N, C-alpha and C positions, 0 to 999 in steps of 0.2 A: 667460098661457098661451094665451088665446084668440088673441092676436096671433100667437104662434108657430105655433099650429094653422093659421092662415091663410097665413103667410109661408113656413114651412119646406117644404111640398110644392112650392110654386111655385119656391122657390130651387133645389130639386133639378132641376126641369124646365129652368130657365134655365142651370143649370150645364153640362148636357150639350153644347149648342152651343159654349159657351165652352171646355169641355174639349177638344172635337174641334179647334177652331180653334187652341188653344194647342199641342196635340200636333202639328198640321201645321207650325206655326212651329218647333217643337222639331226635327223631322226636318230641316228646311232649314238651320237655324242650326247644328245639330250637325254637319252635313256641311260647313259653312264658308260658306254663302250667307245673307247677311242678308235677312230676309223681312218687309217692312213692308206687303205687299199682302194680308194675311189678310182685311182688310175687303173688298177687291175680290173675292177668291176666294169668300168666304162669300156676297157679293151675287150672284155668277154662279151659285153653287150653288142659292141660293134662287130665282132667276129661272128656271133650267133646270128645277127640280122643279115650279115653278108652271105653266110652259107645258106640260110633259108631262102633268100632272094635269088641266089645263084641257081638253085634247083627249081624254083617256082617261076622265075621270070620267063615270059613268053607263053606260059601255059594258062595263066589267069590274068585278069586286068591288073595293071600296075598298082593302082590304088589299094586293091585288096592285098596285093603282094607286099606293099609297104606296111600295111596294118598287121598282117601275119608275122612279118619279120620283126616288127617292134614287140609284138606280144611274145614271140619266142625269146627275144632278147631279155625281156622282163623275167620270164619264167626261168631261163637258164641262169641268169645272174642272181636271182633270188635264191635258187638252189645252191649256187656256188658260194654265196655269202654265209651259208650255214657252217662252212668250214671255219670261218672267223668267229661265228657265234659260239660254236662248240669249244674252240680253243680259248676264247676270252671268258666265257660264262661258266662252262662246266669244268674245263681243265684249269681255269684260273691262270692261264699263261700270260706272259708279257704281251700286252695288246699292240705295242709298237712293233715288236719282233714278228708277231703274227701277221700284221698288215704288210710288213716288208716282204715276208715270205710269200704271201699270196700275190703280191705284185710281181715278184720274180717268177712264180709258177704260172701266172697268167700269160706273161710274155713267152715263156718257153712252150707252154701248151698250145697257145694259138698259132705260134710259128710252125710247130710240128704239124698240127692239124691242117693249117692252110696249105702247107707244102704237100700234104697227103691229098688234099682235094684238087688243087690246081697244078701242082708241080713247081710253080714259080714262087709260091708264098703270097701272091697278091690275088685277091678276089674282087673282081670288078662287077658292079651292077650295071645293067643295060641302060637304065634311064634314071635321071634324078627327078626329085619331086618338083612339080610345077607350081609356081606361086599364083595367087589370084589377087584381084584388085577389089578393095572395099567399095561398094556402091556409094555414089554421091547422091544422097537423098535430100539433104538439107542445104542451106545456103553456106557460102564460104565464111561468112561472118560467124555462123553457128559453130563451124568446125574450128575456126580460129580461137574462139572463146573456150570451147569445150576442151581442146587438147592443151591449151595454156593452163586452164584450171587443173586439169589432171596432172600436168607436169608440176605445177606449184604444190599440189597436194601430196604427190609422191615424194618430192624433194623434202617437204616439211616432215612427212612421216619417217623418212630415212634418217634425217637429222635428229629427230626426236628419239628414235629407237636405237640408233647405232652408237651414239656418243654419250658418254657419261659426263655430265656437267658438274661433277663433284658435288659441292653443297647446294648448287643452284638447280640440280636436276629435278628435285621434288617441286620447287617453285615453277620450273619450266613446264613440267608435266601438268600440274594443277592449273597453271596460267592458261594453257590452251586445251585443257581437258574438260572444261565445264560444259554442261548440257546447253546452257544459254548461248555459248560461243558457237557450238556446233549448229544450233538452230539458226543463229545469225548468219553463219557462213552459207547454210542451205538457202536461207531467204535471199541472199545475194546472188547465189549461183543460178538457181532455178528461174527467177524472173528475168535475169539478164540473158539466159539462153533462149527463153521464150521471145523476148524482145528482139534478139538477133535474127529470128526468122523473118522479121518484118523491117529491120533496120540494117542497112549495109555496113555501118560503121561499128566495129566491136567496142570501141571506146564509149560511144553514146549508149549502146545497149548495156554495157557493163556498169556505167554510171547510173543508169536507170535502176538496175538491180541494187546498187548501193543505196540509192535514195529510198527505194521501197523497204529495204531491210532496216534502214535507220529510222524511218517514220514508224514502222511497226514496233521497233524496240522502244522508241520514245513513248508510244501510246501505252505499252504494257509495263513500263519501267517500274512503276510504283504499285503494281497490283500485288495482292497477297499471294496469288497462285500464278506463277509464270508457267502456264500450260501444264500445271500439275507436276512439274518436275524440277523447277528452279526456285530456291528459297530467295526471298527478298533480301537485299543487302542493306542492313540497317546502319552499319558503321560508316561514318562519312568518309574515312580514309579508304576503306575497301571499296566504297561506291565510286570514289574518284579513280581508283586503280581499275575498276571494272569499265568505267567510261573510257579510260585511256586504252584499255584492251580492245574495246569495240572500234575506237578510232584507228588503232594500229592495224586491226584486221581489215578495216575499210581501205586503208592506204595500201595494204598488200594486194587487195582486190583491184585497186586502181592501177597499181603497177602491172598486175597481170593483164589488165585490159590494154594498157599501152604496149606491152610485149605482144599481145595478140594483134594489135594494129600494125606493129612492126613486122609481123609475119611469123612469129614463133609457132603459133598453133598450126598454121598451114604448113610450115616447114616440118613440124613433127608428124603431121598426118601424111604428108607426101613421102617423107623419108622412111617412116616406120610402117606405114599401113597401105601404101600404094601397091607394094609387091609383098603380099603376106603369104607365108607358108602356113598350112593348117597345123603343122607341128608347133609353130609359134603360139597359136591359140591354145593348143593342148598344154604346152608348157606353162603359159600364164594361168590357165585354169587350174592346173595342179598346184601352182604357187598359191593361188587364192584359197583353194581347198585346204592346203597345208596350214595356212594362217588360221582358218576357222577351226580346223581339227586340233591344232596345238594350243590355241588360246581361248577357244570358246566351247570346248567340250570337256567332260569329265575324263575321257580317255587321254586327252592332251595334258591335263593336269597331272594325272598319274604318271604318264611317261616322263614329263619334265621333273616330277618329284623323285623319280628313280635315279635321275642323274644328279640330284642335289643331296637328298638325305634318304638313301635306300632303306636304312634301318627303321626310320620313322614310318616310311610307307609300308614296310613289311608288317610293322606292329598294327597298322590299320587294316590288315587283311589282304593287301595287294601282293600278288605273286611277282616279285622283282625279276626273277629269271625269265618269266614269260614276257614281261614288258620289254626286257632287254632283247630277247629273241625277236620280238616284233620290230623293235627299232633297227636291229642289224639287217633283218630280211628286207625291211622297207628301204634301207639304204642301198642294198644290192639291187632291188627292183628299180629304184629311181635312177641310180647310176647307170644300170644297164640300158634303161630307156634313153638316158642322155647319150650313151655311146651309139645307139641306133639312130637317134636324131642327127648326130654328127655325121654318120655315114651317109644318110639319104639327103642331107641338105648341104653339107660342106665337102666331105671327103670324096664320095663317089666310088670309093673302093676301100677294101681292107688292105693296108700295106704292112706286111710283117716287119719291114725294116724300120719304119717310123712309128708304128703303133698309134698312140693317141697324142703324140708330140707334147706330152706334159700337161695335157688339158685337165686331167684328173687332179694333179697337184695344184693347178691354178684354182680348181674348184674348192679344194681344202683351204687355200689361202683366202678365197672369197668368203668361206665360212668364218674364218678368224677375223678378217677385216669387217665382216658384217656383225661381229659380236655375238654370234650364235643366235641371231634373231632373224625371223622370216623377212621382215621389212628391210633390215640391213643387208641381208644377202642379195636382195634384188638390186640394190644400188652397187654393191661391191662387184657382183658378177658382171653387171653392165660395164663397169670401169675396166675390169680385166678383159672382157670381150672386146672393148674398144681398143685396148692396148694390143691384144692378139690380132685384131683386124689390121691395125697399122703395120704390124710386123709382117703379115702375109701379103699385104697389098702395096707395100712400099715400092716394089719393082715395076708395077704397072701404072703408078700415078706419076706423071712427069715431074710435078713439083717436089716429090719425095725421092725421085730417082737419083738426085745428085748426092745424096747421103749414102755412104757405104752400106751395103745390105746387112753386113754383120752387126752393125749397131742396132738396126731395127729388129734383127732376129733375137737379140738379147733384151730388147726393150720390155717385153711383158714381165720377164723374170727380175730385171733390175727395178721396174716399177713395183713389183711385189715386195722386194726387199725394202725399198724405201717406205712403202705404206706400212709394212709390219714394224719397222723401226719406230715410226711416229705413233703407232697405235698399240704397241706392246704393253705400255703401262696401263692402258684402259681395258685390257682384255678381261672379259667376264665369263670365262668358261664355266660350265657346270662344275660344282664343287667335287662331285664324286666321279668325274670322268676319268677313266683309266684305272679305277680302283676296283678290284674284284670283290664280289659280294658272295 
């Protein structure tokens, strides 16, 4: 437990730059442009933020300095990404070669400019960002249930979105995608959270929510209109399956309550939210907005269609080149923001010798492991962030110090290879990615 107490908060911090980089690659590849220059984009963002803060620190408040540095990183990297957009879209160049060339140019350019600015090639910022603690407003039982429910829900979504279940994928999606099930889950979660404000035991409060949801479902089971959204199940076999589904969901909720009693919710809250960087909140907000933008808006539909069937989209009147330009520029802006977040939360300085330490390539691996989906990317980047944290903290944790440091240094990249070996057959990359139009 002490090891987790040391690793888990740092893993959350490492996850945010990876998440932003992977989201940037997602926008580009969903539009149909292969983007292997996330490492170079993040390096440019880190350098731009470091130079900006180098000249501004001490003259303005540090929080304002952080914000300006991040905005400059976004602007510079978005402009830099236009080189890849022009080469891939207008010149129809090989997108892999273009990305590799931009990575190499980013390294050379930032090293030269850093040596010009400081002479040593390293640009150190005066202060790092200060974390804050989330206020404790409600009872411990409430937080235990809340974070356990959130954890179970996120795990479920990641499993549902990330992996293809072959012939059973459609059944799996429809099995848990019914409106009645969503309503049932909501009827379990909300009453149990309300009860937890008055009951100290999360198990009792959770069971109370299960009972309320079950009674409500039994009362409206045979009604013609299930809250005007769910059709009555007339077939006896389907009705039996539906009842089994409700029972399964109730058992999942009961297990969640037991885990909450065991301390999972309090552990998650303490480890991930007791010391919170505001950049973490910004990163998660961008992730949530990306999900809504890509899957709930017409813009997201057009962007994703450009990466699947650009000819069909063009016949419908959509400017494919414009959409791909938006995707590539968005990838540069988000990756640059990821590099700036890495600088002010983890690095503390721009080091011309080490650069981003392969963080951008891990972000691309997170995109592939997450199956080019927003929900899958969240889980994959946290996994790689956890591996990266172990590699960097192995020397300061006594229980891990007995293992040769070289093994832990290679651990993130070995884990990446193992994961990609087992998931390569299920890759669902956009059909037109890498194909000039």
